[in-house]
C-alpha positions as YAML, in Angstrom:
chain: A
units: angstrom
residues:
- id: 1
  name: UNK
  ca: [76.97, 94.87, 78.55]
- id: 2
  name: UNK
  ca: [75.10, 94.47, 75.03]
- id: 3
  name: UNK
  ca: [71.54, 93.23, 74.79]
- id: 4
  name: UNK
  ca: [72.98, 89.99, 73.51]
- id: 5
  name: UNK
  ca: [75.17, 89.23, 76.00]
- id: 6
  name: UNK
  ca: [72.67, 90.15, 78.71]
- id: 7
  name: UNK
  ca: [69.98, 87.72, 77.19]
- id: 8
  name: UNK
  ca: [72.96, 84.92, 77.03]
- id: 9
  name: UNK
  ca: [73.86, 85.71, 80.75]
- id: 10
  name: UNK
  ca: [70.44, 85.60, 82.06]
- id: 11
  name: UNK
  ca: [69.79, 82.38, 80.20]
- id: 12
  name: UNK
  ca: [73.39, 80.93, 81.96]
- id: 13
  name: UNK
  ca: [71.77, 82.03, 85.05]
- id: 14
  name: UNK
  ca: [68.55, 79.86, 84.21]
- id: 15
  name: UNK
  ca: [70.76, 76.96, 83.32]
- id: 16
  name: UNK
  ca: [72.57, 77.11, 86.47]
- id: 17
  name: UNK
  ca: [69.47, 77.18, 88.49]
- id: 18
  name: UNK
  ca: [68.17, 74.13, 86.33]
- id: 19
  name: UNK
  ca: [71.29, 72.23, 87.15]
- id: 20
  name: UNK
  ca: [71.08, 73.16, 90.89]
- id: 21
  name: UNK
  ca: [67.15, 72.16, 91.22]
- id: 22
  name: UNK
  ca: [67.79, 68.96, 89.61]
- id: 23
  name: UNK
  ca: [71.16, 68.11, 91.68]
- id: 24
  name: UNK
  ca: [69.04, 68.82, 94.72]
- id: 25
  name: UNK
  ca: [66.30, 66.40, 93.50]
- id: 26
  name: UNK
  ca: [68.48, 63.50, 92.42]
- id: 27
  name: UNK
  ca: [70.12, 64.01, 95.75]
- id: 28
  name: UNK
  ca: [66.88, 63.34, 97.61]
- id: 29
  name: UNK
  ca: [65.98, 60.39, 95.32]
- id: 30
  name: UNK
  ca: [69.23, 58.74, 95.68]
- id: 31
  name: UNK
  ca: [69.36, 59.35, 99.66]
- id: 32
  name: UNK
  ca: [66.53, 56.86, 99.78]
- id: 33
  name: UNK
  ca: [67.36, 54.58, 96.66]
- id: 34
  name: UNK
  ca: [71.02, 54.28, 96.42]
- id: 35
  name: UNK
  ca: [73.44, 56.17, 98.70]
- id: 36
  name: UNK
  ca: [76.45, 54.91, 97.16]
- id: 37
  name: UNK
  ca: [75.77, 56.55, 93.81]
- id: 38
  name: UNK
  ca: [76.11, 59.90, 95.53]
- id: 39
  name: UNK
  ca: [79.76, 59.47, 95.68]
- id: 40
  name: UNK
  ca: [79.89, 59.83, 91.94]
- id: 41
  name: UNK
  ca: [76.85, 62.57, 91.67]
- id: 42
  name: UNK
  ca: [77.89, 65.18, 94.39]
- id: 43
  name: UNK
  ca: [81.59, 65.64, 93.39]
- id: 44
  name: UNK
  ca: [80.90, 65.67, 89.78]
- id: 45
  name: UNK
  ca: [77.79, 67.98, 90.04]
- id: 46
  name: UNK
  ca: [79.90, 70.45, 92.46]
- id: 47
  name: UNK
  ca: [82.94, 70.55, 89.96]
- id: 48
  name: UNK
  ca: [80.16, 71.98, 87.47]
- id: 49
  name: UNK
  ca: [78.27, 74.35, 89.67]
- id: 50
  name: UNK
  ca: [81.04, 76.04, 91.41]
- id: 51
  name: UNK
  ca: [83.22, 76.99, 88.54]
- id: 52
  name: UNK
  ca: [80.28, 78.13, 86.43]
- id: 53
  name: UNK
  ca: [78.95, 80.10, 89.52]
- id: 54
  name: UNK
  ca: [82.04, 82.03, 89.71]
- id: 55
  name: UNK
  ca: [81.83, 82.92, 86.01]
- id: 56
  name: UNK
  ca: [78.16, 84.06, 85.97]
- id: 57
  name: UNK
  ca: [78.98, 86.22, 89.37]
- id: 58
  name: UNK
  ca: [81.74, 88.06, 87.76]
- id: 59
  name: UNK
  ca: [80.17, 88.05, 84.37]
- id: 60
  name: UNK
  ca: [83.30, 87.04, 82.47]
- id: 61
  name: UNK
  ca: [83.35, 85.04, 79.38]
- id: 62
  name: UNK
  ca: [79.59, 85.26, 78.99]
- id: 63
  name: UNK
  ca: [79.50, 83.49, 75.74]
- id: 64
  name: UNK
  ca: [82.18, 81.09, 76.63]
- id: 65
  name: UNK
  ca: [80.44, 80.28, 79.66]
- id: 66
  name: UNK
  ca: [77.28, 79.25, 77.65]
- id: 67
  name: UNK
  ca: [79.26, 76.60, 75.82]
- id: 68
  name: UNK
  ca: [81.08, 75.77, 79.03]
- id: 69
  name: UNK
  ca: [77.73, 74.75, 80.57]
- id: 70
  name: UNK
  ca: [76.55, 73.05, 77.32]
- id: 71
  name: UNK
  ca: [79.82, 70.79, 77.60]
- id: 72
  name: UNK
  ca: [80.22, 70.14, 81.25]
- id: 73
  name: UNK
  ca: [76.44, 69.16, 81.78]
- id: 74
  name: UNK
  ca: [77.33, 65.79, 79.96]
- id: 75
  name: UNK
  ca: [79.75, 65.10, 82.92]
- id: 76
  name: UNK
  ca: [77.44, 63.51, 85.36]
- id: 77
  name: UNK
  ca: [75.58, 61.42, 82.71]
- id: 78
  name: UNK
  ca: [79.15, 60.28, 81.58]
- id: 79
  name: UNK
  ca: [80.13, 59.21, 85.09]
- id: 80
  name: UNK
  ca: [76.87, 57.61, 85.65]
- id: 81
  name: UNK
  ca: [77.05, 55.31, 82.45]
- id: 82
  name: UNK
  ca: [80.64, 54.46, 83.14]
- id: 83
  name: UNK
  ca: [79.51, 53.43, 86.84]
- id: 84
  name: UNK
  ca: [76.13, 51.95, 85.88]
- id: 85
  name: UNK
  ca: [75.79, 51.14, 82.28]
- id: 86
  name: UNK
  ca: [71.97, 51.09, 82.08]
- id: 87
  name: UNK
  ca: [69.50, 52.29, 79.34]
- id: 88
  name: UNK
  ca: [68.04, 54.95, 81.78]
- id: 89
  name: UNK
  ca: [71.49, 56.41, 82.29]
- id: 90
  name: UNK
  ca: [72.08, 56.43, 78.57]
- id: 91
  name: UNK
  ca: [68.74, 58.14, 77.60]
- id: 92
  name: UNK
  ca: [69.74, 61.42, 79.71]
- id: 93
  name: UNK
  ca: [72.42, 61.95, 76.89]
- id: 94
  name: UNK
  ca: [69.51, 63.31, 74.87]
- id: 95
  name: UNK
  ca: [68.31, 65.20, 78.12]
- id: 96
  name: UNK
  ca: [71.10, 67.14, 77.97]
- id: 97
  name: UNK
  ca: [70.85, 67.76, 74.39]
- id: 98
  name: UNK
  ca: [67.28, 69.13, 74.97]
- id: 99
  name: UNK
  ca: [68.78, 71.52, 77.84]
- id: 100
  name: UNK
  ca: [70.97, 73.31, 75.11]
- id: 101
  name: UNK
  ca: [67.92, 74.71, 73.57]
- id: 102
  name: UNK
  ca: [67.22, 77.06, 76.38]
- id: 103
  name: UNK
  ca: [69.99, 79.52, 74.60]
- id: 104
  name: UNK
  ca: [67.50, 79.61, 71.62]
- id: 105
  name: UNK
  ca: [70.44, 79.88, 69.27]
- id: 106
  name: UNK
  ca: [71.63, 77.23, 66.60]
- id: 107
  name: UNK
  ca: [75.23, 77.09, 67.62]
- id: 108
  name: UNK
  ca: [74.89, 75.80, 71.31]
- id: 109
  name: UNK
  ca: [72.72, 73.06, 70.12]
- id: 110
  name: UNK
  ca: [74.54, 72.01, 67.26]
- id: 111
  name: UNK
  ca: [77.80, 71.72, 69.59]
- id: 112
  name: UNK
  ca: [75.56, 69.89, 72.02]
- id: 113
  name: UNK
  ca: [74.48, 67.66, 69.36]
- id: 114
  name: UNK
  ca: [77.94, 66.68, 68.22]
- id: 115
  name: UNK
  ca: [78.44, 65.67, 71.66]
- id: 116
  name: UNK
  ca: [75.50, 63.92, 72.09]
- id: 117
  name: UNK
  ca: [76.15, 61.93, 68.79]
- id: 118
  name: UNK
  ca: [79.62, 60.96, 69.82]
- id: 119
  name: UNK
  ca: [78.61, 59.88, 73.21]
- id: 120
  name: UNK
  ca: [75.55, 57.69, 71.95]
- id: 121
  name: UNK
  ca: [77.79, 56.09, 69.34]
- id: 122
  name: UNK
  ca: [80.48, 55.51, 71.68]
- id: 123
  name: UNK
  ca: [78.50, 53.60, 74.48]
- id: 124
  name: UNK
  ca: [76.28, 52.00, 71.98]
- id: 125
  name: UNK
  ca: [79.55, 49.91, 70.88]
- id: 126
  name: UNK
  ca: [81.19, 50.11, 74.38]
- id: 127
  name: UNK
  ca: [78.46, 48.30, 76.20]
- id: 128
  name: UNK
  ca: [76.56, 46.91, 73.44]
- id: 129
  name: UNK
  ca: [76.40, 43.42, 75.01]
- id: 130
  name: UNK
  ca: [75.22, 45.16, 78.24]
- id: 131
  name: UNK
  ca: [72.66, 47.61, 77.37]
- id: 132
  name: UNK
  ca: [71.75, 46.82, 73.91]
- id: 133
  name: UNK
  ca: [71.78, 42.90, 73.97]
- id: 134
  name: UNK
  ca: [68.42, 42.56, 72.02]
- id: 135
  name: UNK
  ca: [69.33, 45.25, 69.34]
- id: 136
  name: UNK
  ca: [70.54, 44.49, 65.56]
- id: 137
  name: UNK
  ca: [73.96, 46.11, 64.73]
- id: 138
  name: UNK
  ca: [72.32, 48.60, 62.28]
- id: 139
  name: UNK
  ca: [70.07, 49.92, 65.30]
- id: 140
  name: UNK
  ca: [72.98, 52.52, 65.64]
- id: 141
  name: UNK
  ca: [71.54, 54.28, 62.71]
- id: 142
  name: UNK
  ca: [68.20, 55.00, 64.04]
- id: 143
  name: UNK
  ca: [69.83, 56.10, 67.38]
- id: 144
  name: UNK
  ca: [72.23, 58.83, 65.42]
- id: 145
  name: UNK
  ca: [68.98, 59.67, 63.15]
- id: 146
  name: UNK
  ca: [66.98, 60.37, 66.37]
- id: 147
  name: UNK
  ca: [69.79, 62.68, 67.75]
- id: 148
  name: UNK
  ca: [69.90, 64.45, 64.35]
- id: 149
  name: UNK
  ca: [65.94, 64.85, 64.15]
- id: 150
  name: UNK
  ca: [65.86, 66.03, 67.63]
- id: 151
  name: UNK
  ca: [68.49, 68.84, 66.92]
- id: 152
  name: UNK
  ca: [66.67, 69.98, 63.93]
- id: 153
  name: UNK
  ca: [63.61, 70.39, 65.95]
- id: 154
  name: UNK
  ca: [65.37, 72.29, 68.68]
- id: 155
  name: UNK
  ca: [67.29, 74.53, 65.98]
- id: 156
  name: UNK
  ca: [63.81, 75.51, 64.24]
- id: 157
  name: UNK
  ca: [61.74, 75.92, 67.80]
- id: 158
  name: UNK
  ca: [64.51, 77.99, 69.29]
- id: 159
  name: UNK
  ca: [64.72, 79.95, 65.98]
- id: 160
  name: UNK
  ca: [60.84, 80.29, 65.81]
- id: 161
  name: UNK
  ca: [60.47, 81.64, 69.33]
- id: 162
  name: UNK
  ca: [63.26, 84.08, 68.85]
- id: 163
  name: UNK
  ca: [61.53, 85.34, 65.84]
- id: 164
  name: UNK
  ca: [58.31, 85.74, 68.03]
- id: 165
  name: UNK
  ca: [59.95, 87.59, 70.76]
- id: 166
  name: UNK
  ca: [61.72, 89.89, 68.33]
- id: 167
  name: UNK
  ca: [58.14, 90.67, 66.65]
- id: 168
  name: UNK
  ca: [56.65, 91.53, 70.29]
- id: 169
  name: UNK
  ca: [59.59, 93.69, 70.85]
- id: 170
  name: UNK
  ca: [59.47, 95.46, 67.77]
- id: 171
  name: UNK
  ca: [55.74, 95.79, 68.65]
- id: 172
  name: UNK
  ca: [56.10, 97.29, 72.03]
- id: 173
  name: UNK
  ca: [58.95, 99.45, 70.78]
- id: 174
  name: UNK
  ca: [56.66, 101.08, 68.05]
- id: 175
  name: UNK
  ca: [53.68, 101.12, 70.81]
- id: 176
  name: UNK
  ca: [56.11, 103.28, 73.18]
- id: 177
  name: UNK
  ca: [57.19, 105.42, 70.20]
- id: 178
  name: UNK
  ca: [53.65, 105.96, 69.51]
- id: 179
  name: UNK
  ca: [52.76, 106.84, 73.01]
- id: 180
  name: UNK
  ca: [55.72, 109.38, 73.08]
- id: 181
  name: UNK
  ca: [54.52, 111.20, 70.19]
- id: 182
  name: UNK
  ca: [51.11, 111.29, 71.51]
- id: 183
  name: UNK
  ca: [52.42, 113.03, 74.65]
- id: 184
  name: UNK
  ca: [54.21, 115.51, 72.31]
- id: 185
  name: UNK
  ca: [51.17, 115.99, 70.31]
- id: 186
  name: UNK
  ca: [48.79, 116.36, 73.40]
- id: 187
  name: UNK
  ca: [51.32, 119.35, 74.57]
- id: 188
  name: UNK
  ca: [51.99, 121.07, 71.29]
- id: 189
  name: UNK
  ca: [49.41, 120.42, 68.83]
- id: 190
  name: UNK
  ca: [46.52, 122.87, 69.98]
- id: 191
  name: UNK
  ca: [49.23, 125.58, 70.78]
- id: 192
  name: UNK
  ca: [50.53, 125.41, 67.02]
- id: 193
  name: UNK
  ca: [46.89, 124.92, 65.50]
- id: 194
  name: UNK
  ca: [45.23, 128.02, 66.96]
- id: 195
  name: UNK
  ca: [47.76, 130.62, 65.93]
- id: 196
  name: UNK
  ca: [48.31, 129.12, 62.69]
- id: 197
  name: UNK
  ca: [44.70, 129.21, 61.90]
- id: 198
  name: UNK
  ca: [44.66, 132.72, 62.62]
- id: 199
  name: UNK
  ca: [47.52, 133.39, 60.50]
- id: 200
  name: UNK
  ca: [45.86, 131.65, 57.51]
- id: 201
  name: UNK
  ca: [42.84, 133.90, 57.91]
- id: 202
  name: UNK
  ca: [44.76, 137.03, 57.78]
- id: 203
  name: UNK
  ca: [47.10, 135.83, 54.97]
- id: 204
  name: UNK
  ca: [43.66, 135.14, 53.04]
- id: 205
  name: UNK
  ca: [42.44, 138.86, 53.92]
- id: 206
  name: UNK
  ca: [45.57, 140.32, 52.54]
- id: 207
  name: UNK
  ca: [45.53, 138.18, 49.74]
- id: 208
  name: UNK
  ca: [42.32, 139.49, 48.55]
- id: 209
  name: UNK
  ca: [42.90, 143.21, 49.47]
- id: 210
  name: UNK
  ca: [46.09, 143.31, 47.87]
- id: 211
  name: UNK
  ca: [45.70, 143.79, 44.01]
- id: 212
  name: UNK
  ca: [49.20, 143.57, 43.18]
- id: 213
  name: UNK
  ca: [49.78, 140.66, 41.15]
- id: 214
  name: UNK
  ca: [53.56, 140.28, 41.90]
- id: 215
  name: UNK
  ca: [52.53, 139.60, 45.27]
- id: 216
  name: UNK
  ca: [49.85, 136.84, 44.97]
- id: 217
  name: UNK
  ca: [52.49, 134.05, 44.36]
- id: 218
  name: UNK
  ca: [54.08, 134.98, 47.83]
- id: 219
  name: UNK
  ca: [50.55, 134.69, 49.18]
- id: 220
  name: UNK
  ca: [49.89, 131.46, 47.81]
- id: 221
  name: UNK
  ca: [53.35, 129.82, 49.07]
- id: 222
  name: UNK
  ca: [52.26, 131.39, 52.83]
- id: 223
  name: UNK
  ca: [49.01, 129.66, 52.30]
- id: 224
  name: UNK
  ca: [50.21, 126.36, 51.18]
- id: 225
  name: UNK
  ca: [52.99, 126.23, 53.94]
- id: 226
  name: UNK
  ca: [50.46, 127.23, 56.54]
- id: 227
  name: UNK
  ca: [48.10, 124.34, 55.41]
- id: 228
  name: UNK
  ca: [51.03, 121.73, 55.38]
- id: 229
  name: UNK
  ca: [51.65, 123.01, 59.16]
- id: 230
  name: UNK
  ca: [47.71, 122.37, 59.95]
- id: 231
  name: UNK
  ca: [47.88, 119.00, 58.17]
- id: 232
  name: UNK
  ca: [50.87, 117.71, 60.33]
- id: 233
  name: UNK
  ca: [49.13, 119.46, 63.34]
- id: 234
  name: UNK
  ca: [45.75, 117.36, 62.57]
- id: 235
  name: UNK
  ca: [47.89, 114.16, 62.36]
- id: 236
  name: UNK
  ca: [49.56, 114.82, 65.55]
- id: 237
  name: UNK
  ca: [45.76, 115.35, 67.06]
- id: 238
  name: UNK
  ca: [45.07, 111.93, 65.85]
- id: 239
  name: UNK
  ca: [47.76, 110.03, 67.27]
- id: 240
  name: UNK
  ca: [48.11, 111.83, 70.61]
- id: 241
  name: UNK
  ca: [44.37, 112.76, 71.67]
- id: 242
  name: UNK
  ca: [41.72, 109.91, 72.58]
- id: 243
  name: UNK
  ca: [38.64, 110.70, 70.38]
- id: 244
  name: UNK
  ca: [35.11, 109.63, 70.74]
- id: 245
  name: UNK
  ca: [34.29, 108.65, 67.31]
- id: 246
  name: UNK
  ca: [30.71, 107.31, 66.63]
- id: 247
  name: UNK
  ca: [30.59, 103.84, 65.11]
- id: 248
  name: UNK
  ca: [27.88, 102.94, 62.81]
- id: 249
  name: UNK
  ca: [26.86, 100.29, 60.23]
- id: 250
  name: UNK
  ca: [28.28, 101.10, 56.72]
- id: 251
  name: UNK
  ca: [29.07, 98.99, 53.56]
- id: 252
  name: UNK
  ca: [32.87, 99.53, 53.07]
- id: 253
  name: UNK
  ca: [32.82, 99.48, 49.38]
- id: 254
  name: UNK
  ca: [30.88, 102.38, 49.27]
- id: 255
  name: UNK
  ca: [33.60, 104.13, 51.32]
- id: 256
  name: UNK
  ca: [36.09, 102.96, 48.95]
- id: 257
  name: UNK
  ca: [33.97, 103.83, 45.98]
- id: 258
  name: UNK
  ca: [33.81, 107.31, 47.34]
- id: 259
  name: UNK
  ca: [37.48, 107.67, 47.81]
- id: 260
  name: UNK
  ca: [38.33, 106.50, 44.43]
- id: 261
  name: UNK
  ca: [35.95, 108.97, 42.91]
- id: 262
  name: UNK
  ca: [37.76, 111.98, 44.87]
- id: 263
  name: UNK
  ca: [41.30, 110.61, 43.56]
- id: 264
  name: UNK
  ca: [40.20, 109.86, 40.05]
- id: 265
  name: UNK
  ca: [41.31, 113.20, 38.70]
- id: 266
  name: UNK
  ca: [44.74, 112.75, 40.36]
- id: 267
  name: UNK
  ca: [45.01, 109.07, 39.20]
- id: 268
  name: UNK
  ca: [44.50, 110.11, 35.56]
- id: 269
  name: UNK
  ca: [46.77, 113.02, 35.67]
- id: 270
  name: UNK
  ca: [49.49, 110.19, 36.57]
- id: 271
  name: UNK
  ca: [48.39, 108.18, 34.07]
- id: 272
  name: UNK
  ca: [47.30, 105.40, 36.51]
- id: 273
  name: UNK
  ca: [44.36, 103.17, 35.84]
- id: 274
  name: UNK
  ca: [42.60, 102.27, 39.01]
- id: 275
  name: UNK
  ca: [41.07, 98.67, 38.75]
- id: 276
  name: UNK
  ca: [38.35, 98.16, 41.41]
- id: 277
  name: UNK
  ca: [37.18, 94.50, 42.16]
- id: 278
  name: UNK
  ca: [34.58, 94.17, 44.65]
- id: 279
  name: UNK
  ca: [33.00, 91.15, 45.72]
- id: 280
  name: UNK
  ca: [29.04, 90.60, 45.59]
- id: 281
  name: UNK
  ca: [28.61, 89.15, 49.05]
- id: 282
  name: UNK
  ca: [30.10, 91.99, 51.24]
- id: 283
  name: UNK
  ca: [27.93, 92.67, 54.37]
- id: 284
  name: UNK
  ca: [27.68, 96.17, 55.90]
- id: 285
  name: UNK
  ca: [30.06, 96.60, 59.02]
- id: 286
  name: UNK
  ca: [30.55, 98.63, 62.19]
- id: 287
  name: UNK
  ca: [33.23, 101.23, 61.53]
- id: 288
  name: UNK
  ca: [33.83, 104.82, 61.61]
- id: 289
  name: UNK
  ca: [33.25, 105.85, 57.89]
- id: 290
  name: UNK
  ca: [35.37, 109.04, 58.47]
- id: 291
  name: UNK
  ca: [38.34, 107.23, 59.85]
- id: 292
  name: UNK
  ca: [38.33, 104.70, 57.38]
- id: 293
  name: UNK
  ca: [37.86, 106.92, 54.37]
- id: 294
  name: UNK
  ca: [41.13, 108.75, 56.01]
- id: 295
  name: UNK
  ca: [42.95, 105.33, 55.71]
- id: 296
  name: UNK
  ca: [41.83, 104.40, 52.10]
- id: 297
  name: UNK
  ca: [42.63, 108.14, 51.01]
- id: 298
  name: UNK
  ca: [46.16, 107.66, 52.59]
- id: 299
  name: UNK
  ca: [47.13, 103.94, 50.98]
- id: 300
  name: UNK
  ca: [45.21, 104.68, 47.65]
- id: 301
  name: UNK
  ca: [47.13, 108.12, 47.16]
- id: 302
  name: UNK
  ca: [50.27, 106.41, 48.14]
- id: 303
  name: UNK
  ca: [49.99, 103.90, 45.33]
- id: 304
  name: UNK
  ca: [49.10, 106.64, 42.87]
- id: 305
  name: UNK
  ca: [52.17, 108.62, 43.90]
- id: 306
  name: UNK
  ca: [54.38, 105.35, 43.61]
- id: 307
  name: UNK
  ca: [53.75, 105.51, 40.03]
- id: 308
  name: UNK
  ca: [54.94, 108.96, 38.59]
- id: 309
  name: UNK
  ca: [55.12, 107.22, 35.02]
- id: 310
  name: UNK
  ca: [51.84, 105.74, 35.16]
- id: 311
  name: UNK
  ca: [50.74, 102.08, 35.92]
- id: 312
  name: UNK
  ca: [47.85, 100.15, 37.29]
- id: 313
  name: UNK
  ca: [46.35, 100.26, 40.88]
- id: 314
  name: UNK
  ca: [44.35, 97.05, 41.74]
- id: 315
  name: UNK
  ca: [42.13, 97.20, 44.69]
- id: 316
  name: UNK
  ca: [40.34, 94.05, 45.62]
- id: 317
  name: UNK
  ca: [37.61, 93.78, 48.47]
- id: 318
  name: UNK
  ca: [36.60, 90.47, 49.51]
- id: 319
  name: UNK
  ca: [35.23, 88.85, 52.74]
- id: 320
  name: UNK
  ca: [37.20, 86.18, 54.66]
- id: 321
  name: UNK
  ca: [34.47, 83.59, 56.07]
- id: 322
  name: UNK
  ca: [32.16, 86.19, 57.33]
- id: 323
  name: UNK
  ca: [34.45, 87.26, 59.83]
- id: 324
  name: UNK
  ca: [36.35, 90.24, 58.28]
- id: 325
  name: UNK
  ca: [36.70, 92.32, 55.44]
- id: 326
  name: UNK
  ca: [39.90, 92.27, 53.42]
- id: 327
  name: UNK
  ca: [41.09, 95.16, 51.06]
- id: 328
  name: UNK
  ca: [44.17, 94.69, 48.94]
- id: 329
  name: UNK
  ca: [45.83, 97.31, 47.08]
- id: 330
  name: UNK
  ca: [48.66, 96.48, 44.71]
- id: 331
  name: UNK
  ca: [50.69, 99.01, 42.66]
- id: 332
  name: UNK
  ca: [53.23, 98.80, 39.99]
- id: 333
  name: UNK
  ca: [55.03, 101.68, 41.45]
- id: 334
  name: UNK
  ca: [59.01, 101.64, 42.36]
- id: 335
  name: UNK
  ca: [58.59, 99.37, 45.52]
- id: 336
  name: UNK
  ca: [60.59, 99.53, 48.63]
- id: 337
  name: UNK
  ca: [63.76, 97.62, 50.10]
- id: 338
  name: UNK
  ca: [63.24, 95.31, 53.06]
- id: 339
  name: UNK
  ca: [64.84, 97.95, 55.31]
- id: 340
  name: UNK
  ca: [62.69, 100.64, 54.27]
- id: 341
  name: UNK
  ca: [59.76, 98.42, 54.64]
- id: 342
  name: UNK
  ca: [60.47, 97.76, 58.35]
- id: 343
  name: UNK
  ca: [60.64, 101.33, 59.05]
- id: 344
  name: UNK
  ca: [57.07, 102.22, 57.52]
- id: 345
  name: UNK
  ca: [54.89, 103.33, 60.19]
- id: 346
  name: UNK
  ca: [57.54, 104.69, 62.20]
- id: 347
  name: UNK
  ca: [57.11, 108.30, 63.27]
- id: 348
  name: UNK
  ca: [58.62, 111.07, 61.11]
- id: 349
  name: UNK
  ca: [60.08, 108.31, 58.67]
- id: 350
  name: UNK
  ca: [58.83, 109.24, 55.02]
- id: 351
  name: UNK
  ca: [60.16, 108.35, 51.55]
- id: 352
  name: UNK
  ca: [58.38, 111.52, 50.22]
- id: 353
  name: UNK
  ca: [60.18, 114.96, 49.71]
- id: 354
  name: UNK
  ca: [57.01, 116.54, 51.28]
- id: 355
  name: UNK
  ca: [56.09, 113.86, 53.53]
- id: 356
  name: UNK
  ca: [55.36, 114.22, 57.48]
- id: 357
  name: UNK
  ca: [56.13, 110.65, 58.63]
- id: 358
  name: UNK
  ca: [52.91, 110.11, 60.02]
- id: 359
  name: UNK
  ca: [50.35, 109.22, 57.53]
- id: 360
  name: UNK
  ca: [50.79, 105.32, 57.75]
- id: 361
  name: UNK
  ca: [51.11, 105.60, 61.65]
- id: 362
  name: UNK
  ca: [47.78, 107.38, 61.66]
- id: 363
  name: UNK
  ca: [46.12, 104.60, 59.46]
- id: 364
  name: UNK
  ca: [47.68, 101.75, 61.53]
- id: 365
  name: UNK
  ca: [46.33, 103.54, 64.70]
- id: 366
  name: UNK
  ca: [42.69, 103.77, 63.04]
- id: 367
  name: UNK
  ca: [42.84, 100.33, 61.78]
- id: 368
  name: UNK
  ca: [43.89, 99.08, 65.10]
- id: 369
  name: UNK
  ca: [40.95, 101.25, 66.87]
- id: 370
  name: UNK
  ca: [38.89, 98.94, 64.67]
- id: 371
  name: UNK
  ca: [40.30, 95.59, 65.79]
- id: 372
  name: UNK
  ca: [42.02, 95.14, 62.16]
- id: 373
  name: UNK
  ca: [45.64, 94.96, 60.89]
- id: 374
  name: UNK
  ca: [47.72, 96.45, 58.18]
- id: 375
  name: UNK
  ca: [50.20, 94.30, 56.44]
- id: 376
  name: UNK
  ca: [52.60, 95.35, 53.58]
- id: 377
  name: UNK
  ca: [54.79, 93.73, 50.89]
- id: 378
  name: UNK
  ca: [57.04, 95.21, 48.72]
- id: 379
  name: UNK
  ca: [59.76, 94.55, 45.97]
- id: 380
  name: UNK
  ca: [62.15, 97.05, 44.44]
- id: 381
  name: UNK
  ca: [61.05, 97.94, 40.91]
- id: 382
  name: UNK
  ca: [58.03, 95.59, 41.09]
- id: 383
  name: UNK
  ca: [55.41, 97.24, 43.36]
- id: 384
  name: UNK
  ca: [53.81, 97.33, 46.66]
- id: 385
  name: UNK
  ca: [51.13, 95.30, 48.22]
- id: 386
  name: UNK
  ca: [48.93, 96.53, 51.22]
- id: 387
  name: UNK
  ca: [46.45, 94.29, 52.96]
- id: 388
  name: UNK
  ca: [43.85, 95.80, 55.34]
- id: 389
  name: UNK
  ca: [41.98, 93.32, 57.45]
- id: 390
  name: UNK
  ca: [39.02, 94.77, 59.60]
- id: 391
  name: UNK
  ca: [36.44, 92.57, 61.43]
- id: 392
  name: UNK
  ca: [32.69, 92.85, 60.14]
- id: 393
  name: UNK
  ca: [31.64, 92.78, 63.93]
...
């Protein structure tokens, strides 16, 4: 069974339980108030519960069962209105419509809305002189409008809830993936780092002692690749190990100015003009300067590399109501598709030929350790905007 069908199946079970509970409550109330009505309620409700229970038990027609429930839930109210045309029984038509929103999908709500509209109009005219004696003939328009408004609210509410659940699920998946990468790092990183450091040292010694010019190129390649292995290993260590970092009071604009100075030569080489905008009222904040320096180095470097033919990179630093510092970087690079944007921060996903796929993931972990957040917006052939928000305290 697919995940989508499993969700529908569980909601079918939930609705069946709701129907059963409502049936028991209604049974108890009418045992005291009006026992004669039980002749209608009991057989009608059992006609609904028994077939639906079988469909749910055998897990057949899962999607169809959802619509069967949406349709049949109106039956008790139809029988009640036909037997006793009272305003209280008429109102229960909208209750049936509301119940359909449990599926948090538009189609069941729309189907239920069509039934509700038909029944409200039909019974309005059928029992106009019984239930709606004091109402004007045009009142039916307001009844229809109310049903439509209720439908719209239920659809948008369901979609909002579904999107929220999807976001939380994606965050959980990412957290689990991060944990898995961390466990891998803990077991492998040190074992790789130590011998690679030794190899790097010996390659350097060999390079210094070997006077043959033709061999220097090969030594340079070996050193470069060994440095790359060490870089990947260090990123694994950041992800997988719980470090004890010293937090101190520091002005974030000073960290960014230092990073911009370090990357100035690379920016000029690529023809990139870095435009730094800093508000005057930015206070010092509690942070780990080395960690934040790593984040800004990664983000600004990505912005520069996104513009190989030159362009402008804006860095805007401001305060959000003395609660947090906001750093925004906007480049004029190639941008990213929505699909690529959703994958950024996923372990080993990279758009660069020599990338590790861990840089942004490390940045996210560092910012999360500062109780902040990173958000990204991008448009192909327009550029990318990265927003980093870090609390001041």
